[in-house]
N, C-alpha and C positions, 0 to 999 in steps of 0.2 A: 504494500500500500504506500510505501515511501515514494514509489515512482510517480504516483499522482501528484504528490506535493512537489517533487523535483520538476516534473513536466510543467506544472502550473507556474512555478517560479521562473523557469526558463522562458515560458511563454510571456509572462509579464515583463521580464527584462528585454525580450525581443521586441515587444510593443514599444517600450521606452526607447530602444535603439532605433526602431523604425521612425518614430516621431522626431527624434534628434537628427537622423539622417535626412528626413524630409525638410526640416528647418534649415539645415546646412546645404541643401541641394546636392547631396552626395548620392549619386545614382546607384553605385554598387552597394553601399550600405542600405539604401532604400530597398533594393531588390532582396538582399540577404535578410534584412529585417522582416519584410512581409512574408517571405518563404518560411523563415524560422518561426514566426508567430503562427502562421497557418499550420505548419507541421506539428509543432509541440502542443499547440492548442487542441488539435485534432487527437493527438495521442492522449492528452489528459482527459478529454471528454469521453473518448472511447474506453479508456481504462476505468473511469468511473461507471460507465454504463455496464461494462462487462464484469467488473470485480466489486462494484459497490463503493460507497464512500468510506474513506479510511477511518478507523477507530483508533483512539490514542490510549489503549489499555495494555 
């Protein structure tokens, strides 16, 4: 279940990088940011759907 947390954090950081790259007009960072956000966000959502929400016990 730790993978859901890690994928979610990476997805959030990718979104921040995507926004920063868009502000700085960095095309390569923009592309990598949007691809990383979509990929890790998809992994996080599908892991939650398949394995359930993580419990902290």
